Every structure is written in structure tokens, then in C-alpha cells.
C-alpha positions as a Markdown table, in Angstrom:
| # | Residue | x | y | z |
|---|---|---|---|---|
| 1 | Met | -187.3 | -119.2 | -70.7 |
| 2 | Ile | -183.4 | -118.8 | -70.0 |
| 3 | Ser | -181.8 | -116.5 | -72.2 |
| 4 | Pro | -178.4 | -118.0 | -73.2 |
| 5 | Glu | -176.6 | -115.2 | -71.8 |
| 6 | Ala | -177.5 | -116.6 | -68.4 |
| 7 | Val | -176.1 | -120.1 | -69.1 |
| 8 | Leu | -173.1 | -118.8 | -71.1 |
| 9 | Gly | -171.9 | -115.9 | -69.1 |
| 10 | Leu | -171.2 | -114.4 | -72.7 |
| 11 | Pro | -173.1 | -111.6 | -74.7 |
| 12 | Gly | -174.6 | -112.5 | -78.2 |
| 13 | Tyr | -174.7 | -116.3 | -78.9 |
| 14 | Gln | -177.5 | -118.7 | -79.3 |
| 15 | Ile | -177.6 | -121.9 | -77.7 |
| 16 | Thr | -178.6 | -124.9 | -80.6 |
| 17 | Gly | -178.0 | -127.8 | -78.3 |
| 18 | Ile | -176.7 | -129.0 | -74.8 |
| 19 | Gln | -175.9 | -132.7 | -74.6 |
| 20 | Glu | -173.6 | -135.1 | -71.9 |
| 21 | Val | -171.2 | -137.2 | -73.3 |
| 22 | Ala | -168.9 | -139.3 | -71.6 |
| 23 | Gly | -169.4 | -136.7 | -68.3 |
| 24 | Lys | -169.2 | -133.7 | -70.4 |
| 25 | Ile | -171.4 | -131.1 | -71.0 |
| 26 | Arg | -170.8 | -130.0 | -74.6 |
| 27 | Ile | -173.1 | -126.6 | -75.8 |
| 28 | Ser | -173.5 | -126.0 | -80.0 |
| 29 | Ala | -174.3 | -122.3 | -80.4 |
| 30 | Arg | -173.1 | -119.5 | -82.7 |
| 31 | His | -172.5 | -116.2 | -82.2 |
| 32 | Ala | -175.6 | -113.8 | -83.4 |
| 33 | Gly | -174.0 | -110.7 | -83.6 |
| 34 | Pro | -172.5 | -108.3 | -86.2 |
| 35 | Lys | -169.3 | -109.5 | -88.1 |
| 36 | Ser | -166.8 | -106.6 | -89.1 |
| 37 | Cys | -163.3 | -106.9 | -90.5 |
| 38 | Pro | -160.9 | -106.2 | -86.8 |
| 39 | His | -158.3 | -104.2 | -89.5 |
| 40 | Cys | -160.7 | -101.7 | -91.2 |
| 41 | Asn | -164.3 | -102.1 | -89.3 |
| 42 | Ser | -165.5 | -102.9 | -92.5 |
| 43 | Thr | -168.9 | -105.0 | -92.7 |
| 44 | Arg | -168.4 | -105.9 | -96.3 |
| 45 | Leu | -167.4 | -109.9 | -95.8 |
| 46 | Arg | -167.3 | -113.0 | -97.9 |
| 47 | Ile | -166.7 | -116.4 | -96.5 |
| 48 | Lys | -163.9 | -118.8 | -97.3 |
| 49 | Asp | -164.3 | -121.5 | -94.7 |
| 50 | Lys | -166.2 | -122.7 | -91.6 |
| 51 | Arg | -165.1 | -124.7 | -89.2 |
| 52 | Ile | -166.5 | -126.0 | -85.4 |
| 53 | Arg | -164.3 | -124.4 | -82.4 |
| 54 | Gln | -164.3 | -126.8 | -78.8 |
| 55 | Pro | -163.0 | -123.9 | -76.5 |
| 56 | Arg | -163.5 | -125.5 | -73.0 |
| 57 | His | -165.7 | -123.1 | -70.9 |
| 58 | Glu | -166.6 | -122.7 | -67.5 |
| 59 | Ser | -167.1 | -126.0 | -65.4 |
| 60 | Trp | -171.0 | -126.9 | -64.3 |
| 61 | Gly | -170.5 | -128.0 | -60.6 |
| 62 | Leu | -168.1 | -131.2 | -61.1 |
| 63 | Arg | -169.0 | -131.6 | -65.0 |
| 64 | His | -166.5 | -130.0 | -67.3 |
| 65 | Cys | -168.0 | -128.1 | -70.3 |
| 66 | Val | -167.0 | -127.8 | -73.7 |
| 67 | Leu | -168.3 | -125.0 | -76.3 |
| 68 | Glu | -168.8 | -126.2 | -80.1 |
| 69 | Leu | -168.8 | -122.6 | -82.0 |
| 70 | Glu | -169.9 | -122.6 | -85.8 |
| 71 | Ser | -166.7 | -120.7 | -86.6 |
| 72 | Cys | -166.3 | -118.6 | -90.1 |
| 73 | Lys | -162.9 | -117.9 | -92.3 |
| 74 | Phe | -163.7 | -114.3 | -93.9 |
| 75 | Arg | -161.8 | -112.0 | -96.3 |
| 76 | Cys | -162.5 | -108.4 | -95.9 |
| 77 | Arg | -163.8 | -107.0 | -99.5 |
| 78 | Asp | -162.8 | -103.3 | -98.7 |
| 79 | Cys | -159.0 | -103.9 | -97.3 |
| 80 | Gly | -158.6 | -107.5 | -98.5 |
| 81 | Arg | -157.3 | -109.2 | -96.0 |
| 82 | Thr | -158.2 | -112.5 | -94.5 |
| 83 | Phe | -159.0 | -113.5 | -90.8 |
| 84 | Gly | -161.0 | -115.6 | -88.3 |
| 85 | Gln | -164.3 | -114.6 | -86.8 |
| 86 | Arg | -164.1 | -112.9 | -83.5 |
| 87 | Phe | -166.1 | -113.6 | -80.5 |
| 88 | Pro | -166.5 | -112.2 | -77.0 |
| 89 | Gly | -165.1 | -113.6 | -74.4 |
| 90 | Leu | -163.1 | -116.0 | -76.4 |
| 91 | Leu | -159.7 | -114.2 | -77.8 |
| 92 | Pro | -158.3 | -115.1 | -80.7 |
| 93 | Arg | -156.0 | -118.2 | -80.8 |
| 94 | Lys | -157.2 | -119.5 | -77.2 |
| 95 | Arg | -158.2 | -123.1 | -76.3 |
| 96 | Ala | -160.2 | -121.6 | -73.6 |
| 97 | Thr | -163.4 | -118.7 | -72.9 |
| 98 | Glu | -162.4 | -116.2 | -70.6 |
| 99 | Pro | -165.1 | -117.4 | -68.0 |
| 100 | Phe | -162.7 | -120.7 | -68.0 |
| 101 | Arg | -159.8 | -118.5 | -67.6 |
| 102 | Arg | -161.2 | -116.4 | -65.1 |
| 103 | Ser | -162.4 | -119.3 | -62.7 |
| 104 | Val | -159.2 | -120.8 | -62.7 |
| 105 | Phe | -157.4 | -117.6 | -62.1 |
| 106 | Gln | -159.8 | -117.4 | -58.7 |
| 107 | Ala | -159.7 | -120.7 | -57.7 |
| 108 | His | -155.6 | -120.8 | -57.7 |
| 109 | Tyr | -155.9 | -116.8 | -56.0 |
| 110 | Asp | -158.1 | -118.4 | -53.5 |
| 111 | Gly | -155.5 | -121.0 | -52.3 |
| 112 | Val | -155.8 | -123.9 | -54.8 |
| 113 | Asn | -152.2 | -125.4 | -55.6 |
| 114 | Arg | -152.0 | -125.5 | -59.2 |
| 115 | Ser | -151.0 | -129.5 | -59.3 |
| 116 | Arg | -154.3 | -129.9 | -58.0 |
| 117 | Leu | -156.0 | -127.6 | -60.0 |
| 118 | Gly | -154.9 | -128.8 | -63.0 |
| 119 | Arg | -155.5 | -132.6 | -62.0 |
| 120 | Arg | -159.3 | -131.1 | -61.3 |
| 121 | Glu | -159.8 | -129.2 | -64.4 |
| 122 | Lys | -158.0 | -131.6 | -66.7 |
| 123 | Ile | -155.4 | -129.0 | -67.5 |
| 124 | Gly | -151.9 | -129.0 | -66.7 |
| 125 | Ser | -150.3 | -127.1 | -63.8 |
| 126 | Ala | -148.1 | -125.0 | -66.0 |
| 127 | Thr | -151.4 | -123.3 | -67.6 |
| 128 | Val | -152.8 | -122.8 | -64.7 |
| 129 | Glu | -149.6 | -120.4 | -63.6 |
| 130 | Arg | -149.3 | -119.1 | -67.0 |
| 131 | Trp | -153.1 | -118.1 | -67.2 |
| 132 | Phe | -152.7 | -116.6 | -63.4 |
| 133 | Gln | -149.6 | -114.5 | -64.7 |
| 134 | Asp | -151.8 | -113.2 | -67.6 |
| 135 | Tyr | -154.4 | -112.4 | -65.0 |
| 136 | Leu | -152.1 | -110.3 | -62.7 |
| 137 | Arg | -150.5 | -108.4 | -65.5 |
| 138 | Arg | -154.1 | -107.4 | -66.3 |
| 139 | Gln | -155.0 | -105.9 | -62.9 |
| 140 | Leu | -151.4 | -104.6 | -62.5 |
| 141 | Ala | -152.1 | -102.8 | -65.7 |
| 142 | Glu | -155.0 | -101.1 | -64.6 |
| 143 | Arg | -153.3 | -99.6 | -61.8 |
| 144 | Arg | -150.2 | -98.2 | -64.0 |
| 145 | Gly | -149.3 | -95.0 | -63.4 |
| 146 | Ala | -150.3 | -95.0 | -59.5 |
| 147 | Val | -148.3 | -92.1 | -57.7 |
| 148 | Cys | -146.3 | -92.5 | -54.7 |
| 149 | Pro | -148.9 | -92.6 | -51.3 |
| 150 | Arg | -149.1 | -89.8 | -49.1 |
| 151 | Val | -148.6 | -91.8 | -45.9 |
| 152 | Leu | -145.5 | -94.7 | -46.6 |
| 153 | Gly | -144.4 | -97.0 | -44.4 |
| 154 | Ile | -140.8 | -98.5 | -44.9 |
| 155 | Asp | -139.5 | -101.7 | -44.3 |
| 156 | Glu | -137.2 | -105.0 | -44.6 |
| 157 | His | -138.3 | -108.7 | -45.4 |
| 158 | Phe | -136.5 | -111.6 | -46.1 |
| 159 | Phe | -137.0 | -113.1 | -49.8 |
| 160 | Ser | -134.6 | -115.7 | -50.5 |
| 161 | Arg | -131.0 | -116.9 | -49.8 |
| 162 | Lys | -129.5 | -116.2 | -52.7 |
| 163 | Asp | -131.1 | -112.6 | -52.9 |
| 164 | Gly | -131.7 | -111.8 | -49.6 |
| 165 | Tyr | -133.9 | -108.8 | -48.0 |
| 166 | Ala | -136.2 | -106.5 | -49.9 |
| 167 | Thr | -137.8 | -103.6 | -49.2 |
| 168 | Thr | -141.4 | -103.2 | -48.9 |
| 169 | Phe | -142.9 | -99.7 | -49.4 |
| 170 | Cys | -146.9 | -99.7 | -47.7 |
| 171 | Asp | -149.6 | -97.7 | -48.4 |
| 172 | Leu | -150.2 | -96.6 | -44.5 |
| 173 | Arg | -153.7 | -95.0 | -45.7 |
| 174 | Arg | -155.3 | -97.2 | -48.1 |
| 175 | His | -154.1 | -100.3 | -46.1 |
| 176 | Thr | -152.2 | -101.8 | -49.5 |
| 177 | Ile | -148.5 | -102.6 | -50.6 |
| 178 | Phe | -147.5 | -100.0 | -53.0 |
| 179 | Asp | -144.8 | -101.9 | -54.1 |
| 180 | Val | -141.2 | -103.9 | -53.2 |
| 181 | Val | -138.2 | -103.8 | -54.0 |
| 182 | Leu | -135.1 | -106.3 | -54.1 |
| 183 | Gly | -132.4 | -105.1 | -51.6 |
| 184 | Arg | -132.2 | -102.7 | -48.9 |
| 185 | Ser | -129.0 | -101.3 | -49.2 |
| 186 | Gln | -128.7 | -97.6 | -50.8 |
| 187 | Ala | -126.9 | -98.9 | -53.7 |
| 188 | Ala | -130.3 | -101.0 | -54.5 |
| 189 | Leu | -132.6 | -98.4 | -53.8 |
| 190 | Glu | -131.0 | -95.4 | -55.3 |
| 191 | Asp | -132.3 | -96.1 | -59.1 |
| 192 | Tyr | -136.0 | -97.1 | -58.2 |
| 193 | Leu | -136.2 | -93.9 | -55.6 |
| 194 | Thr | -135.0 | -91.3 | -58.5 |
| 195 | Lys | -137.5 | -93.0 | -61.2 |
| 196 | Leu | -140.3 | -92.6 | -58.4 |
| 197 | Pro | -143.2 | -90.5 | -59.8 |
| 198 | Gly | -145.0 | -88.3 | -56.6 |
| 199 | Lys | -142.2 | -88.2 | -54.4 |
| 200 | Asp | -143.2 | -84.7 | -53.4 |
| 201 | Arg | -146.5 | -85.1 | -52.6 |
| 202 | Val | -145.4 | -87.8 | -49.6 |
| 203 | Arg | -146.1 | -85.9 | -46.2 |
| 204 | Val | -145.3 | -89.1 | -43.3 |
| 205 | Val | -142.6 | -92.2 | -43.6 |
| 206 | Cys | -142.8 | -94.5 | -41.1 |
| 207 | Met | -139.7 | -97.1 | -40.5 |
| 208 | Asp | -137.9 | -98.6 | -38.0 |
| 209 | Leu | -134.2 | -97.3 | -37.0 |
| 210 | Ala | -132.5 | -97.9 | -40.4 |
| 211 | Ser | -130.0 | -95.4 | -40.7 |
| 212 | Val | -129.8 | -96.2 | -44.7 |
| 213 | Tyr | -133.7 | -95.7 | -45.0 |
| 214 | Arg | -133.4 | -92.5 | -43.0 |
| 215 | Ala | -130.8 | -91.4 | -45.5 |
| 216 | Gln | -132.6 | -92.1 | -48.4 |
| 217 | Val | -136.2 | -90.6 | -47.1 |
| 218 | Arg | -134.4 | -87.2 | -46.7 |
| 219 | Lys | -132.9 | -87.3 | -50.4 |
| 220 | His | -135.5 | -88.4 | -52.0 |
| 221 | Phe | -138.5 | -87.3 | -50.2 |
| 222 | Pro | -138.0 | -83.4 | -49.1 |
| 223 | Asn | -141.6 | -82.8 | -48.0 |
| 224 | Ala | -141.9 | -85.9 | -45.8 |
| 225 | Lys | -141.4 | -86.4 | -41.9 |
| 226 | Ile | -139.8 | -89.2 | -40.3 |
| 227 | Val | -141.7 | -90.7 | -38.2 |
| 228 | Ala | -139.8 | -93.9 | -36.1 |
| 229 | Asp | -141.8 | -97.0 | -35.9 |
| 230 | Arg | -142.9 | -97.3 | -31.6 |
| 231 | Phe | -142.8 | -101.5 | -31.8 |
| 232 | His | -139.3 | -101.4 | -33.1 |
| 233 | Val | -138.2 | -98.4 | -30.5 |
| 234 | Ile | -139.8 | -100.0 | -27.9 |
| 235 | Arg | -138.3 | -103.1 | -28.4 |
| 236 | Leu | -134.8 | -101.7 | -29.0 |
| 237 | Ile | -134.9 | -100.5 | -25.0 |
| 238 | Asn | -136.1 | -103.9 | -23.8 |
| 239 | His | -133.3 | -105.5 | -26.0 |
| 240 | His | -130.7 | -103.4 | -24.0 |
| 241 | Phe | -132.3 | -103.6 | -20.9 |
| 242 | Leu | -132.4 | -107.4 | -20.9 |
| 243 | Ala | -128.8 | -106.9 | -22.1 |
| 244 | Cys | -127.9 | -105.2 | -18.8 |
| 245 | Trp | -129.7 | -107.5 | -16.8 |
| 246 | Arg | -127.4 | -110.5 | -17.6 |
| 247 | Glu | -124.7 | -108.6 | -17.0 |
| 248 | Ile | -125.7 | -107.9 | -13.5 |
| 249 | Asp | -127.5 | -111.4 | -12.9 |
| 250 | Pro | -125.9 | -113.6 | -15.2 |
| 251 | Ile | -127.9 | -116.5 | -13.4 |
| 252 | Gly | -131.0 | -115.2 | -13.0 |
| 253 | Ser | -131.4 | -113.3 | -16.6 |
| 254 | Lys | -132.1 | -117.1 | -17.5 |
| 255 | His | -135.3 | -118.0 | -16.1 |
| 256 | Arg | -137.6 | -117.8 | -18.6 |
| 257 | Gly | -140.8 | -116.9 | -15.9 |
| 258 | Leu | -138.7 | -113.8 | -14.5 |
| 259 | Leu | -137.5 | -113.0 | -18.5 |
| 260 | Ser | -141.4 | -112.5 | -19.5 |
| 261 | Leu | -142.0 | -110.2 | -16.5 |
| 262 | Met | -139.4 | -108.0 | -17.3 |
| 263 | Arg | -140.8 | -107.5 | -20.8 |
| 264 | Arg | -143.8 | -106.7 | -19.5 |
| 265 | His | -145.2 | -103.1 | -19.3 |
| 266 | Arg | -146.2 | -102.2 | -15.4 |
| 267 | His | -149.8 | -102.2 | -16.2 |
| 268 | Asn | -149.9 | -106.0 | -17.4 |
| 269 | Leu | -148.8 | -107.1 | -14.6 |
| 270 | Lys | -150.7 | -108.9 | -11.5 |
| 271 | Pro | -150.3 | -108.3 | -7.9 |
| 272 | Glu | -148.1 | -111.5 | -7.3 |
| 273 | Gln | -146.0 | -111.1 | -10.4 |
| 274 | Arg | -145.2 | -107.7 | -9.4 |
| 275 | Val | -144.2 | -109.1 | -5.6 |
| 276 | Arg | -142.4 | -111.8 | -7.4 |
| 277 | Leu | -140.3 | -109.2 | -9.5 |
| 278 | Glu | -139.7 | -107.2 | -6.0 |
| 279 | Leu | -138.2 | -110.1 | -4.4 |
| 280 | Ser | -135.7 | -110.6 | -7.8 |
| 281 | Phe | -135.0 | -106.9 | -7.3 |
| 282 | Asp | -133.9 | -107.4 | -3.7 |
| 283 | Gln | -130.8 | -109.5 | -4.5 |
| 284 | Phe | -129.6 | -106.8 | -6.7 |
| 285 | Pro | -131.5 | -103.2 | -6.1 |
| 286 | Ala | -129.4 | -101.5 | -9.1 |
| 287 | Leu | -131.6 | -103.6 | -11.4 |
| 288 | Arg | -134.6 | -102.5 | -9.6 |
| 289 | Glu | -133.6 | -98.4 | -10.3 |
| 290 | Ile | -132.9 | -99.3 | -13.9 |
| 291 | Tyr | -136.4 | -101.2 | -14.5 |
| 292 | Arg | -137.5 | -98.7 | -12.9 |
| 293 | Phe | -136.4 | -96.2 | -15.6 |
| 294 | Lys | -137.0 | -98.3 | -18.4 |
| 295 | Gln | -140.5 | -98.3 | -17.5 |
| 296 | Arg | -140.9 | -94.2 | -17.2 |
| 297 | Leu | -139.3 | -94.3 | -20.7 |
| 298 | Cys | -141.4 | -96.7 | -22.1 |
| 299 | Tyr | -144.7 | -94.9 | -20.7 |
| 300 | Leu | -143.2 | -91.7 | -22.3 |
| 301 | Leu | -142.4 | -93.1 | -25.4 |
| 302 | Leu | -146.1 | -94.5 | -25.6 |
| 303 | Lys | -147.7 | -91.4 | -25.5 |
| 304 | Lys | -150.0 | -90.4 | -28.8 |
| 305 | His | -152.6 | -87.9 | -30.2 |
| 306 | Arg | -150.6 | -85.2 | -29.0 |
| 307 | Thr | -150.8 | -81.5 | -30.2 |
| 308 | Arg | -147.5 | -79.3 | -30.3 |
| 309 | Lys | -148.2 | -77.6 | -26.5 |
| 310 | Pro | -148.7 | -80.8 | -24.6 |
| 311 | Cys | -145.2 | -82.1 | -26.7 |
| 312 | Glu | -143.1 | -79.5 | -24.9 |
| 313 | Pro | -142.9 | -81.2 | -21.7 |
| 314 | Leu | -142.8 | -84.6 | -23.3 |
| 315 | Ala | -139.4 | -83.3 | -24.8 |
| 316 | Lys | -137.9 | -82.1 | -21.8 |
| 317 | Arg | -138.4 | -85.6 | -20.0 |
| 318 | Phe | -137.1 | -87.3 | -23.1 |
| 319 | Leu | -134.1 | -85.1 | -23.1 |
| 320 | Lys | -133.8 | -85.6 | -19.6 |
| 321 | Ala | -133.9 | -89.8 | -20.1 |
| 322 | Leu | -131.2 | -89.1 | -22.4 |
| 323 | Tyr | -129.0 | -87.5 | -20.4 |
| 324 | Glu | -129.4 | -90.0 | -17.8 |
| 325 | Leu | -128.3 | -92.6 | -20.0 |
| 326 | Ser | -125.4 | -91.2 | -20.9 |
| 327 | Gln | -124.5 | -90.7 | -17.5 |
| 328 | Ala | -125.3 | -94.5 | -16.6 |
| 329 | Gly | -121.9 | -96.0 | -16.6 |
| 330 | Leu | -123.1 | -99.4 | -17.7 |
| 331 | Ala | -122.3 | -99.9 | -21.4 |
| 332 | Gln | -125.8 | -101.4 | -22.7 |
| 333 | Leu | -127.4 | -97.9 | -21.0 |
| 334 | Val | -124.5 | -95.7 | -22.7 |
| 335 | Gln | -124.8 | -97.5 | -26.0 |
| 336 | Leu | -128.9 | -97.2 | -25.8 |
| 337 | Gly | -128.8 | -93.4 | -25.5 |
| 338 | Gln | -126.7 | -92.7 | -28.1 |
| 339 | Thr | -128.7 | -94.7 | -30.5 |
| 340 | Leu | -131.9 | -92.8 | -29.3 |
| 341 | Thr | -130.3 | -89.5 | -29.3 |
| 342 | Ser | -129.5 | -89.7 | -32.9 |
| 343 | Trp | -133.3 | -90.6 | -33.7 |
| 344 | Ala | -134.6 | -87.8 | -31.3 |
| 345 | Ala | -136.3 | -86.2 | -33.6 |
| 346 | Glu | -137.9 | -88.9 | -35.5 |
| 347 | Ile | -138.8 | -90.6 | -32.1 |
| 348 | Ala | -140.4 | -87.5 | -30.8 |
| 349 | Thr | -142.9 | -87.0 | -33.9 |
| 350 | Met | -144.7 | -90.4 | -32.7 |
| 351 | Trp | -146.2 | -88.2 | -30.6 |
| 352 | Arg | -147.9 | -86.1 | -33.0 |
| 353 | Phe | -148.5 | -89.0 | -35.3 |
| 354 | Thr | -149.8 | -92.4 | -34.9 |
| 355 | Arg | -149.2 | -93.7 | -38.2 |
| 356 | Asn | -146.8 | -97.0 | -37.4 |
| 357 | Asn | -145.7 | -100.5 | -39.4 |
| 358 | Gly | -148.0 | -102.8 | -38.2 |
| 359 | Ile | -150.0 | -102.6 | -41.3 |
| 360 | Thr | -146.9 | -103.4 | -43.3 |
| 361 | Glu | -145.7 | -106.4 | -40.4 |
| 362 | Gly | -149.5 | -107.8 | -41.2 |
| 363 | Phe | -148.3 | -107.8 | -45.0 |
| 364 | His | -145.0 | -109.2 | -44.7 |
| 365 | Thr | -147.0 | -112.2 | -42.6 |
| 366 | Lys | -149.2 | -112.7 | -45.8 |
| 367 | Met | -145.9 | -112.6 | -48.2 |
| 368 | Glu | -144.8 | -115.6 | -45.8 |
| 369 | Val | -147.8 | -117.4 | -46.5 |
| 370 | Leu | -147.2 | -116.6 | -50.4 |
| 371 | Gln | -144.0 | -117.9 | -50.9 |
| 372 | Arg | -144.9 | -121.0 | -49.0 |
| 373 | Gln | -148.0 | -121.5 | -50.9 |
| 374 | Ala | -145.5 | -121.4 | -53.7 |
| 375 | Tyr | -142.7 | -123.5 | -52.0 |
| 376 | Gly | -140.4 | -120.5 | -52.6 |
| 377 | Phe | -139.8 | -118.1 | -55.1 |
| 378 | Arg | -136.9 | -118.1 | -57.3 |
| 379 | Asn | -138.0 | -115.2 | -59.7 |
| 380 | Phe | -138.4 | -111.8 | -57.9 |
| 381 | Ser | -140.6 | -110.2 | -60.7 |
| 382 | Asn | -142.6 | -113.0 | -60.4 |
| 383 | Tyr | -142.5 | -112.4 | -56.7 |
| 384 | Arg | -143.4 | -109.0 | -57.0 |
| 385 | Leu | -146.2 | -109.2 | -59.2 |
| 386 | Arg | -148.0 | -111.4 | -56.8 |
| 387 | Val | -147.9 | -108.8 | -53.8 |
| 388 | Arg | -148.6 | -106.2 | -55.4 |
| 389 | Ile | -152.0 | -107.4 | -57.0 |
| 390 | Met | -152.7 | -110.1 | -53.6 |
| 391 | Cys | -151.8 | -107.3 | -51.0 |
| 392 | Ser | -154.0 | -104.6 | -52.3 |
């Protein structure tokens, strides 16, 4: 015989009847477990009244399910207080059991929008949102008190036109979002970073070339090594190289095919594509030298998994490249050299540490999906709550 717990998913109940009425499953049950006062835990109780509670239970397939529970109103003989009977899996003053509320939460978590879910389960869309927020807060309460991760990724992403950007703190070792803070300026982050627990245990911080973040990390994470994100460094080099190309060859730089070839690394070019590039360089020999320099610099920065001794010749090559940029005579290359010089220590650290912000950028894509599913967020607290749970 199937046990009542297997049918209901709740312990301590006895089923007295099951019937289908107007397409709904009605399960008559009563709680057979011990009864005690919630205030003093006394079992000396007197029944004052009885009634039938009809909470909504999780559906059986496409058929809605309702429980019919015999509920008593008790008076405690020891403390003299009056209270309603407590049931496992059914919170006081709630019209739905915890399994049903959890199933609605999981369906909305998996992407079913609240209006469609509300129509399917015959509840209001606001109820779906309220239950969803309730379960998110429960899960967040379980993680309260977490200290700062040892390997941290910091990056910004767009939140809304009204509030602007938000800063993402990502745990790069566990591939989870640690927190999201509104704003990206020093004033917006100062209060949060001052109160952040466990800052002294952070060893590595990966970021793009943002001076505001670097200043905050140096101030609040004294034991952390700053590692520049390799993708952003390579993108910066390509940006200045293409700007220099537009100054030298305004017409050729508008050709989409050549633009695609100029952006690629040398090893990703086919033989016929290399010939095509050489033909374009024949018209502008200076561009060939700049292109070769860009390729050498990119390949130098792509190296990783190096120990201290192999990094010494790499550092000499990098310093030589910075000197050549400062003497280039072209505004874009000189500006590139100045930027790389100011970030030289953080860029050189890339050879020792392989961490990058690719994980953080991937979470930004997931955050965009969350915003589209919610048709945008106006309340940053709700957005932060969803991100911290659904991106962990």
C-alpha cells in the first residue's frame, strides 16, 4: 500500500479520502502527529473549535490539487494562550502548502513567465512574484555571512538608463557571482568595500583597465595582486592599431574584409588571406611595420603559465616594446604606450596568473537574459537578489 507521505510529499498525515470534483483533486486528510503549544511546548491542550482548511497543494499533472485538513483551535492549559493547529509543510495563515509554493518557484526560476504561470495554476501573477521573492530571500539567508573569495573578478555592466552601471564581484574559483553593487565610481563603491568582510584573504583580483577599480583594490585589498584582463588588453591594442590604420589609409580601413583580417592573430590567417594582407601593405609600407609590431606585442601578452625566471626575458621585451611605442611619432601609438606603461605591472602579472574575467563576462550575458525575462528591472534590490541566487 502506498504511504500517505509518498502521495502528499508531507510527513505525518493520514489520508481519509480522495475524490475529483470539477476537474480538481480533493484530498481529505488529517494530521496524526503530536500536538503541542508553539509558545511553551506543552501538550496539555483543550480543543475550543474545529474547522476545515483547504490549502492549495502541488498539482497532479494538469489537474489542480486541494487539501481538506481537519484543523483545531486549541487553548493551552499551562500558559493559557489560544492558537491554531500547526501543520508540517503549511505555514500559519498561508493558503498554499510549501510543496506547491516550491513548484511555482521552480517553474518561474526555469523561465516560465509569471503571467503564464499564474493562468496555468489559477493564481495571480503578483502571487507568483511574491512567492518567488520569498524563496530567493530564504536561499540568500542561508548564504549570509559569506566572506570575500580569494580570487576575485571585478567588472561593470549596464543596469538601466536611470541608474546607469553596476559593478559585478565574481568568485573566479567557484564560478559564482559574489555580489552586485549599484554604481562604478569611487563614491558608489567606498561604503560597500569598507564594510566588506574578509578583504584581507583576497589574493588575486582580475579587472579591466579601469583606474577607479585599481585605486579601490589597492586601498581595500592590501594583500591582493592585481591582474589585468588579457582580453581587454588585446582589445585596447587592436583599438589603437585600427585607429592608426584609419589615419594612414582612410579608404582601405573602411573595407570590412580587410578589417576582419587586421583584427585576427597571425596563426588564424589562411595562406590566401596573408597574401591579401601583403598586397594591401604594398601600398602603405609603414602600415606593414606597425602591423608586425602589433602581432609581436599581442603574442607576447598571450603567454601564460610562466614562473618567475622565464618572466624576466618577457619583461625586457615588454619594456622595449613600450619604449618603441613612445618613440613611434604617431598619436595613437604614443597614447597606447602611455596606457600600457601605467598598467605595466598589472599586465606583466598576466604571465604568472591565468585568471581572467571571461567568467564574469559570461555571467553578464546571463544577467541580460534575466533582465529580458523580467522586461527590465526598476528596483535594484530585486535585481541584485535574483542575480546573487540565479548566478550562483
